[in-house]
C-alpha positions in Angstrom: 179.2 230.8 253.2 181.6 227.8 252.8 184.2 228.4 250.1 184.0 225.6 247.2 186.8 223.4 247.2 188.9 224.0 244.2 189.6 221.0 241.8 193.4 221.1 241.1 193.5 219.1 238.2 192.0 221.6 236.3 194.6 224.3 237.4 196.8 222.2 236.8 195.7 220.8 233.2 194.8 223.6 232.5 198.5 225.2 232.7 200.2 222.5 230.9 197.7 223.4 228.2 198.4 227.0 228.3 202.3 226.3 228.1 202.1 224.0 225.0 199.4 226.3 223.4 201.9 229.1 223.3 205.0 227.1 222.0 202.3 225.6 219.4 201.0 228.7 218.2 204.0 230.7 218.0 205.4 227.4 215.6 202.5 227.7 213.9 202.6 231.3 212.6 205.9 232.3 213.0 208.3 229.4 211.2 208.7 230.2 207.6 207.4 227.0 206.6 204.4 226.4 207.9 202.7 228.1 204.7 203.7 226.2 202.5 203.6 222.9 204.5 199.8 223.8 205.3 199.4 224.0 202.2 201.0 220.7 201.1 204.1 222.1 199.1 206.5 220.2 201.2 207.2 216.9 202.5 206.0 216.9 206.1 207.8 218.3 209.3 207.6 215.1 212.0 208.2 217.6 214.7 205.0 220.3 213.0 203.1 217.2 212.5 203.3 216.7 216.1 202.6 220.1 217.2 199.8 219.8 213.9 198.3 216.9 215.7 197.5 219.6 218.9 196.3 222.0 216.7 192.9 221.4 218.3 194.0 221.6 221.8 190.9 223.9 222.1 189.5 220.2 223.1 191.2 220.4 226.3 190.1 223.8 227.3 186.2 222.8 226.3 186.0 219.4 228.2 188.0 221.6 231.3 184.7 224.2 231.0 182.4 222.0 231.1 183.7 219.8 233.9 184.3 223.2 235.8 180.6 225.0 234.9 178.9 221.0 235.6 181.4 220.7 239.0 180.0 224.2 240.3 176.3 223.8 238.8 176.3 221.1 240.9 178.2 222.0 244.3 176.5 226.2 243.9 172.4 224.5 243.6 173.3 221.9 246.6 175.0 224.7 249.0 171.9 227.5 247.8 174.5 229.8 247.0 172.7 230.1 243.7 169.3 229.0 241.9 169.5 227.2 238.2 168.2 230.2 237.0 170.8 232.5 238.1 173.6 230.1 236.7 171.8 229.4 233.3 171.9 232.9 232.5 175.3 233.4 234.0 176.6 230.6 231.5 173.9 232.4 228.5 175.6 235.9 229.2 179.2 234.5 229.4 178.7 232.7 226.5 177.7 235.4 224.2 180.6 237.6 225.2 182.9 234.8 224.2 181.0 235.0 220.9 181.0 238.7 220.5 185.1 238.5 221.6 186.0 235.7 218.9 185.1 237.9 216.1 187.1 240.9 217.7 189.8 238.6 218.1 190.0 237.6 214.8 189.5 240.7 213.4 192.4 242.3 215.5 194.4 240.0 216.7 194.4 236.7 215.6 197.9 235.0 214.2 195.5 233.4 211.3 194.0 236.9 210.4 194.4 239.5 213.1 194.7 243.3 211.5 197.3 244.0 214.0 198.9 241.0 213.9 200.0 241.6 210.8 200.9 245.2 211.2 203.8 244.1 214.0 204.9 241.5 212.5 205.6 243.4 208.9 204.2 246.5 208.9 201.4 245.4 206.6 198.1 244.9 207.8 195.9 242.4 206.8 191.9 242.5 207.0 190.6 238.9 207.3 189.4 237.1 204.6 185.7 235.9 204.9 186.3 232.7 205.6 188.6 233.8 208.7 185.5 235.7 210.1 182.8 232.5 209.8 185.8 229.5 211.0 185.1 228.8 214.5 188.0 229.6 217.2 187.8 228.5 220.5 186.6 231.0 222.1 183.8 230.3 219.8 183.3 226.6 221.6 184.4 228.0 224.5 180.7 230.6 223.9 178.8 228.0 222.7 179.4 225.6 225.9 179.0 227.9 228.0 175.5 228.1 227.1 174.7 224.9 226.2 175.4 222.9 229.3 174.0 225.0 231.9 171.1 224.7 230.0 171.5 220.5 229.8 172.2 221.0 233.5 169.3 222.8 234.2 167.0 220.0 231.9 168.2 217.2 233.6 168.5 218.3 237.4 164.4 219.5 236.7 163.8 216.4 235.3 165.3 213.2 236.9 164.1 212.0 239.6 166.4 213.7 243.0 167.8 215.7 240.1 172.0 215.6 239.2 171.3 213.6 242.3 170.4 210.5 240.0 173.0 208.4 239.2 171.0 208.1 235.5 172.5 211.8 234.6 176.4 209.6 233.6 174.3 207.2 231.4 172.4 210.2 229.7 175.7 212.1 229.2 177.3 208.9 228.1 175.1 207.9 225.4 174.5 212.0 224.0 178.1 212.5 223.7 179.0 208.9 222.2 176.3 210.0 219.5 177.1 213.2 219.0 180.6 211.3 217.8 178.5 208.8 215.4 176.9 212.0 214.1 179.8 214.0 213.3 181.2 212.5 210.1 178.5 212.0 208.9 176.9 215.7 209.5 180.3 217.2 208.4 180.6 216.0 205.4 176.8 216.8 204.1 177.5 220.4 205.5 181.2 221.6 205.0 180.9 222.0 201.3 177.2 223.9 201.8 179.0 226.1 204.0 182.0 226.5 201.8 178.8 227.5 198.9 177.2 229.7 201.6 180.6 231.8 201.8 181.3 231.7 197.8 177.5 233.5 198.0 178.9 235.9 199.9 175.6 234.6 202.7 178.1 235.4 205.9 175.5 234.8 208.8 174.0 231.7 207.7 178.0 230.2 206.8 178.3 231.5 210.3 175.2 229.8 212.5 176.0 226.4 210.0 179.8 226.2 210.7 179.3 226.8 214.2 178.1 222.9 214.2 180.0 221.6 211.2 182.9 223.6 209.9 186.6 224.2 210.2 188.4 223.1 213.1 186.3 223.7 216.4 182.6 222.7 215.9 180.0 221.4 218.0 179.8 218.1 216.3 182.7 216.6 218.1 183.2 219.4 220.8 179.3 218.5 222.1 180.4 215.3 223.4 183.7 216.7 224.2 181.1 218.8 226.8 179.1 216.0 227.5 182.3 213.7 228.9 183.7 216.5 230.7 180.0 217.1 232.1 180.4 213.0 234.1 183.9 213.9 235.4 182.5 217.4 236.7 179.2 215.7 238.7 181.3 213.0 239.5 183.9 214.9 241.6 181.1 217.2 243.0 179.1 214.6 244.0 182.3 212.9 245.6 182.5 209.5 244.1 185.5 207.4 245.4 188.3 208.3 243.4 188.5 204.5 242.1 185.3 204.8 240.3 186.6 208.0 238.8 189.9 206.9 237.6 188.3 204.2 236.1 186.3 206.2 233.9 188.9 208.6 233.0 191.3 205.4 231.8 188.3 203.9 229.8 187.8 207.5 227.9 191.7 207.3 227.8 192.2 203.9 226.4 188.9 203.8 224.2 189.3 207.2 222.7 192.7 207.3 221.8 193.1 203.5 220.6 190.1 204.0 217.8 191.0 207.5 217.1 194.9 206.1 216.5 193.9 203.1 214.4 192.0 205.8 212.4 194.7 208.0 211.8 197.2 205.2 211.6 195.2 203.6 208.1 194.8 206.8 206.9 198.9 207.2 206.5 199.0 209.7 209.1 198.4 213.7 209.4 198.7 215.6 206.2 199.1 219.5 207.3 197.8 220.6 203.4 194.4 218.7 204.6 193.9 221.1 207.8 191.4 223.6 205.9 190.0 221.5 203.0 186.2 220.4 203.2 186.8 216.6 201.3 186.0 213.9 202.8 189.4 212.5 203.6 190.4 215.9 205.4 187.3 215.6 207.3 188.0 211.9 207.9 191.7 212.4 209.2 190.4 215.3 211.0 187.5 213.2 212.9 190.5 210.6 213.9 192.4 213.2 215.2 189.7 214.8 217.9 188.7 211.1 218.6 192.6 210.9 219.3 192.8 213.9 221.2 189.3 213.1 223.4 191.6 210.4 225.0 194.7 212.3 225.1 192.6 215.1 227.3 191.4 212.3 229.6 194.9 211.0 230.0 195.8 214.5 231.2 193.0 214.2 233.6 193.8 210.6 234.7 197.5 211.3 235.0 196.6 214.5 237.2 193.7 213.5 239.4 196.4 210.4 240.4 199.3 212.8 241.1 197.8 215.8 243.1 193.8 215.2 243.9 193.6 211.8 244.7 197.2 211.9 246.6 197.3 211.4 250.4 196.5 214.8 251.9 200.1 215.5 252.8 201.6 215.0 249.8 199.1 216.7 247.9 199.6 219.9 249.8 203.5 219.9 248.4 202.2 218.6 245.0 200.0 221.5 245.1 202.8 223.7 246.1 205.2 222.1 243.3 203.0 222.7 240.6 202.1 226.5 241.6 204.3 227.9 238.9 201.9 225.7 236.3 198.8 226.7 238.0 199.3 230.4 237.5 199.0 230.1 233.6 195.7 228.6 234.1 194.0 231.5 235.7 195.1 234.0 232.7 194.6 231.3 229.9 191.9 233.1 227.9 193.9 236.4 228.2 197.5 234.7 227.0 195.1 233.2 224.1 194.2 236.7 223.0 197.1 238.6 223.0 200.2 235.3 222.9 200.0 235.7 218.8 200.5 239.5 219.0 203.1 239.6 220.9 205.1 236.8 219.1 204.1 238.6 216.0 205.6 241.7 217.2 209.2 240.0 218.4 209.4 238.1 214.9 208.9 242.1 213.6 211.4 243.4 215.4 213.9 240.0 214.7 213.6 240.9 210.8 214.4 244.7 211.5 218.1 243.3 213.0 220.0 242.2 209.6 222.1 239.4 212.1 218.5 238.0 212.3 217.8 238.0 208.9 215.9 234.6 208.1 216.1 233.5 211.8 212.5 231.6 211.5 213.4 230.1 208.6 214.2 227.6 211.2 211.8 225.8 213.0 214.2 225.1 215.7 214.7 228.9 216.7 210.8 229.7 216.7 210.3 226.6 219.4 212.7 228.3 221.2 210.6 231.6 220.7 207.6 229.8 222.0 209.3 228.2 225.2 210.7 232.1 226.3 207.4 233.4 225.5 205.7 230.7 227.5 208.2 231.8 230.4 207.5 235.5 230.0 203.7 234.5 230.5 204.3 232.6 233.7 206.2 235.3 234.9 204.0 237.7 234.1 201.0 235.7 235.8 202.7 235.6 239.2 202.9 239.3 239.5 199.8 239.5 238.3 198.3 236.6 241.2 199.5 239.3 243.8 196.6 242.1 242.5 193.8 238.9 242.2 194.7 238.7 238.6 192.7 242.4 238.3 191.4 243.2 235.1 192.5 240.3 233.2 190.1 238.9 230.2 188.6 236.4 232.3 188.0 239.1 235.3 186.1 241.4 232.8 184.1 238.6 231.2 183.4 237.3 234.7 182.6 240.7 236.6 180.2 241.1 233.3 178.8 238.2 233.2 178.2 238.4 237.4 176.8 241.8 236.7 173.7 240.8 234.3 172.9 237.0 236.3 173.5 237.9 239.6 176.3 234.9 240.3 179.6 235.6 241.8 182.1 234.0 240.6 184.6 232.8 243.3 187.8 232.1 240.8 189.5 235.0 241.8 188.8 234.9 245.2 191.8 235.2 247.1 191.0 233.2 250.0 190.2 230.5 247.9 193.1 230.5 245.8 195.6 231.2 249.2 193.9 227.6 250.1 196.2 225.5 247.2 199.3 227.0 249.4 197.9 226.1 252.7 198.7 223.0 255.4 195.3 224.1 256.2 193.5 222.7 253.0 190.9 220.4 254.2 191.0 216.8 254.4 189.1 214.8 251.8 185.5 213.4 252.9 185.4 210.0 253.3 182.9 208.3 251.0 181.2 205.7 252.3 
C-alpha cells in the first residue's frame, strides 16, 4: 500500500522546538537566579524574560500534534488504510498513556518536582508537592488533544456532507478556535482560584480535572484553540490545497495573533517572571496575552518552514530536506528528550558542583545557556545514531507500539522506508492542483 507523504515542515518546526526547549529548560532549572527571579525577588533579566516568553512552548507541540493527526486522519480514511473508529481508539489510548506518563514524569523526572532530578542534582530527593501533581504539563495537553481531536474529526466527517472534503470544516474549526480564545480569560479568572481552593482542601482529583481546563501554564483553554487552528492546516495539506491559499492562512494567523498578543503584553508592561505561577487576574491576563502572542509565533514557524521546504521547487526541496536532516532528527525523539533532558542537566550540574573549581558556576546565566547548547548538541548526536535502528525503544516508539496494539492502527512514524524518502532524489513530484 502506498506510503503517505511526510510534511517536512512539521519535522523541521518540531526539531527546532526541541533544541530550544533543552536550552530553555536548562536555563530555568539550573540557573541559581531562576528561583529568585520567578519569585519576583529581583529585577527580570532580559535574557530570562525572553526564555520565559517561550516557557509554554508546548503550544508548538500541541499545534504540530493536531496538524499531523488531522493530516493523517484525512489521508488514512481517504486511502482506506484505517477506519474512523480505529483512528479514534488510537487517539484515545495514546492520550491515556500520555496523561499517565505525565504523573510519572512529574514525580520522578521533572525539573520542577522530580524525585530523581533533585537526587542527582543535589543529593536531596524531593517529593512532589500537590501543586505539581495537579498542574498540567506538555504531556497532559498532548494527551488530551490526542483524545479530543480524533473525536472532533470523526464527528465532522460523519455529520458534514462529503465529510472532511467539505470546506465548511475550515469555517467550523476556525470559529470553534476563536470562541475558545474568547472564553479563555473569563473561564480562567473564575476557575483558577477554585483549583487553588481544591488544592488547599486536599481534593486533588477534582483539582486536577478542573485544572486541565483552566490552571497553570498548559490548560485546555486556550490550547484547544491551537488544536483547532492546527487541524485546519493539517486538513488543508491533506486535501492538497494550493500552497498560495495555505500560506495566506498561516501568515494571517501569524500577523493577527502576534499583533493582538504583543499589544496586550505591551499594555501590561511586558513579562513579569514573578507572576508565572500566580492565579491573580493580572497574572492570568499576562498569561493570556503571552499565549496569544505565542500562537502567532507558532504559525510564523509554519509559514517559514512550508515556504522554505515543502512548497519549494522539487530539486530545491530535496536539497533542503538533506540540509535540515540534523534538525528533523530531534523531532523523531521529541518526547524522549522532553522526559529525560532535565535529568541529564541536573546530573551534570550535580557533578560540576562537586568540583571546587566549578563552585557557583551556574550563578552566571551565560554558562548555564552554554550547558543547554551542549546538551542540545549531544541529543542531536544521539538522534543521529538512534536513526540507524529506526528509533527503536524510544518513549515514542513504545507509546505508538502500545496504542497500535490496542487500536489496530499501524503508525508509519518510524517506518524507515518513509523516513528514507526524505533523503532520496526519488521523492515524489508534487501533484498539480487544479
